[in-house]
ZAMARGU-4260 file (C-alpha; in steps of 0.2 Angstrom, whole numbers, plus 5000, padded with zeros to 4 digits):
<rodrens>
0) 4867/4819/5345 | 4861/4807/5333 | 4877/4799/5323 | 4878/4800/5304 | 4871/4787/5293
5) 4887/4776/5286 | 4882/4766/5270 | 4894/4752/5264 | 4894/4747/5247 | 4899/4729/5243
10) 4901/4724/5224 | 4900/4706/5222 | 4902/4693/5211 | 4904/4673/5215 | 4908/4677/5234
15) 4900/4665/5243 | 4917/4660/5250 | 4920/4677/5258 | 4906/4685/5259 | 4899/4680/5276
20) 4913/4685/5286 | 4915/4701/5278 | 4897/4706/5280 | 4897/4699/5297 | 4914/4711/5300
25) 4901/4726/5298 | 4889/4719/5308 | 4900/4719/5323 | 4904/4736/5320 | 4907/4746/5335
30) 4899/4758/5325 | 4880/4755/5324 | 4873/4768/5310 | 4876/4756/5297 | 4867/4755/5279
35) 4873/4739/5270 | 4872/4739/5252 | 4876/4722/5242 | 4877/4723/5223 | 4878/4708/5214
40) 4882/4704/5197 | 4874/4687/5190 | 4881/4677/5204 | 4879/4658/5200 | 4883/4652/5218
45) 4874/4658/5235 | 4882/4675/5237 | 4864/4681/5233 | 4857/4671/5248 | 4872/4673/5260
50) 4869/4692/5257 | 4851/4692/5260 | 4853/4686/5278 | 4863/4702/5283 | 4853/4715/5271
55) 4836/4718/5263 | 4847/4731/5251 | 4852/4718/5238 | 4855/4721/5220 | 4858/4714/5201
60) 4869/4725/5191 | 4883/4727/5181 | 4895/4726/5170 | 4910/4730/5181 | 4914/4734/5199
65) 4915/4754/5195 | 4896/4751/5189 | 4892/4743/5202 | 4897/4756/5217 | 4888/4767/5207
70) 4873/4760/5208 | 4877/4758/5225 | 4877/4774/5228 | 4861/4779/5220 | 4851/4766/5234
75) 4862/4775/5248 | 4854/4785/5260 | 4872/4790/5270 | 4879/4804/5273 | 4896/4795/5273
80) 4898/4778/5262 | 4913/4768/5261 | 4916/4756/5248 | 4925/4739/5249 | 4927/4721/5241
85) 4921/4706/5246 | 4934/4697/5253 | 4938/4712/5263 | 4936/4712/5283 | 4933/4727/5293
90) 4941/4727/5311 | 4928/4731/5324 | 4933/4751/5323 | 4936/4756/5307 | 4921/4763/5304
95) 4918/4775/5320 | 4938/4780/5318 | 4934/4786/5299 | 4917/4794/5305 | 4927/4804/5320
100) 4942/4807/5307 | 4929/4816/5296 | 4916/4824/5309 | 4932/4831/5317 | 4942/4839/5302
105) 4932/4849/5290 | 4948/4848/5280 | 4948/4830/5276 | 4939/4825/5262 | 4943/4805/5263
110) 4948/4793/5273 | 4959/4779/5269 | 4958/4761/5277 | 4977/4752/5276 | 4973/4733/5272
115) 4982/4718/5280 | 4984/4704/5267 | 4979/4685/5273 | 4976/4668/5266 | 4983/4652/5265
120) 4998/4644/5256 | 5016/4650/5249 | 5009/4665/5239 | 4999/4673/5251 | 5010/4675/5261
125) 5022/4683/5251 | 5007/4695/5249 | 5004/4699/5265 | 5023/4703/5265 | 5019/4712/5252
130) 5006/4722/5257 | 5015/4729/5275 | 5024/4739/5264 | 5011/4749/5260 | 5003/4756/5275
135) 5002/4775/5275 | 5009/4777/5257 | 4994/4790/5251 | 5004/4785/5233 | 4998/4765/5234
140) 4984/4766/5245 | 4966/4772/5239 | 4955/4783/5249 | 4938/4770/5253 | 4929/4782/5265
145) 4920/4798/5260 | 4906/4811/5262 | 4892/4804/5247 | 4891/4824/5243 | 4906/4823/5237
150) 4907/4805/5229 | 4891/4813/5219 | 4902/4829/5215 | 4915/4820/5208 | 4904/4809/5199
155) 4909/4794/5208 | 4918/4779/5200 | 4925/4783/5182 | 4913/4768/5174 | 4926/4769/5158
160) 4941/4763/5168 | 4942/4743/5172 | 4960/4745/5180 | 4965/4760/5190 | 4947/4767/5196
165) 4952/4767/5213 | 4966/4777/5212 | 4957/4788/5201 | 4945/4793/5211 | 4957/4793/5227
170) 4967/4805/5216 | 4952/4816/5213 | 4945/4816/5231 | 4963/4822/5239 | 4961/4837/5226
175) 4948/4845/5237 | 4954/4840/5253 | 4967/4831/5264 | 4966/4812/5266 | 4966/4806/5283
180) 4971/4787/5289 | 4964/4776/5302 | 4974/4765/5314 | 4959/4749/5313 | 4963/4740/5296
185) 4956/4728/5281 | 4960/4711/5283 | 4961/4707/5265 | 4958/4691/5263 | 4967/4683/5249
190) 4962/4665/5252 | 4974/4653/5241 | 4983/4663/5229 | 4986/4654/5213 | 5003/4661/5204
195) 4995/4657/5185 | 4978/4667/5191 | 4988/4682/5198 | 4998/4684/5182 | 4982/4681/5172
200) 4974/4696/5182 | 4988/4708/5182 | 4988/4707/5160 | 4970/4708/5160 | 4971/4725/5168
205) 4985/4731/5160 | 4976/4727/5141 | 4964/4742/5151 | 4977/4752/5158 | 4980/4763/5144
210) 4962/4774/5146 | 4971/4775/5165 | 4985/4780/5159 | 4977/4793/5148 | 4968/4801/5162
215) 4982/4801/5175 | 4999/4806/5166 | 5006/4808/5181 | 5006/4789/5183 | 5022/4783/5176
220) 5035/4769/5181 | 5045/4783/5189 | 5028/4790/5200 | 5029/4785/5218 | 5017/4771/5217
225) 5027/4763/5201 | 5038/4746/5198 | 5056/4757/5202 | 5048/4766/5219 | 5040/4750/5225
230) 5056/4740/5223 | 5066/4755/5232 | 5052/4754/5246 | 5056/4734/5248 | 5072/4735/5251
235) 5072/4750/5261 | 5070/4737/5274 | 5082/4722/5270 | 5079/4715/5286 | 5062/4713/5286
240) 5062/4709/5267 | 5074/4693/5272 | 5067/4690/5289 | 5061/4673/5280 | 5073/4674/5264
245) 5062/4661/5254 | 5046/4673/5257 | 5057/4689/5254 | 5062/4681/5239 | 5046/4673/5234
250) 5040/4692/5234 | 5049/4698/5222 | 5047/4687/5210 | 5029/4687/5211 | 5030/4706/5210
255) 5041/4706/5196 | 5032/4692/5187 | 5016/4705/5190 | 5025/4719/5182 | 5029/4708/5167
260) 5012/4704/5164 | 5008/4721/5164 | 5018/4724/5152 | 5015/4711/5140 | 4994/4716/5141
265) 4999/4734/5139 | 5009/4730/5123 | 4997/4720/5115 | 4982/4733/5121 | 4994/4744/5110
270) 4998/4734/5095 | 4982/4727/5091 | 4973/4744/5084 | 4988/4743/5072 | 4984/4726/5067
275) 4965/4730/5065 | 4972/4746/5054 | 4980/4736/5042 | 4968/4723/5039 | 4956/4737/5034
280) 4969/4742/5023
</rodrens>
């Protein structure tokens, strides 16, 4: 029996540092009926050259990840889709487990692939500890594997969203069926994390969060994925949290700083229209 084709879609932007490992992990999958599609956005490094070593399906499109992903789907021929980022590496059984889950149960509409973070330096260790708490938490992890027909019928990623687009699509996927999980993981290469850059990114995304929250009103501070739930999750296993006290405290400091940057970004986004209206008056 012929195995169903799986289209792997990867948006990129100056991703040369991590892309080869990402693409090699796809080439090394135990499941072989795979089509690889890379959608770049005006990279100025060797991203496109690296991509061309692994696939002929290399395109340039933008302006944001959601648009890149949706464009990639228009070029895909697979019955199933898996959409990952260029700093992710798949363990060898990931796609096989995803296909088996979907083929084995027609009630399953999407598959969550758990992530393990790794990288260089102290803050990468903090991020790895944080990520380790999220495995099996459907409210935090998003489905990355789904049937192409469902993706199309749901409209794909909401291109009006700059932040929260993964959760938004996963919520819509969960509304039409069940979510499954693989035991094999994504290895998320955080490289060397800069706390300053991390906070800038959280601030940027938070400035665009109002649109996501208006479409997903269930996403509140007290929601299962909100700050209060995450702190409860961290402290639910204090022996794990403080196995290395320095890393544990560093993780809590980093997460709290991210939330603070997010609050500042969100408040700034809500004040901006008010300031504009005052100028017009």
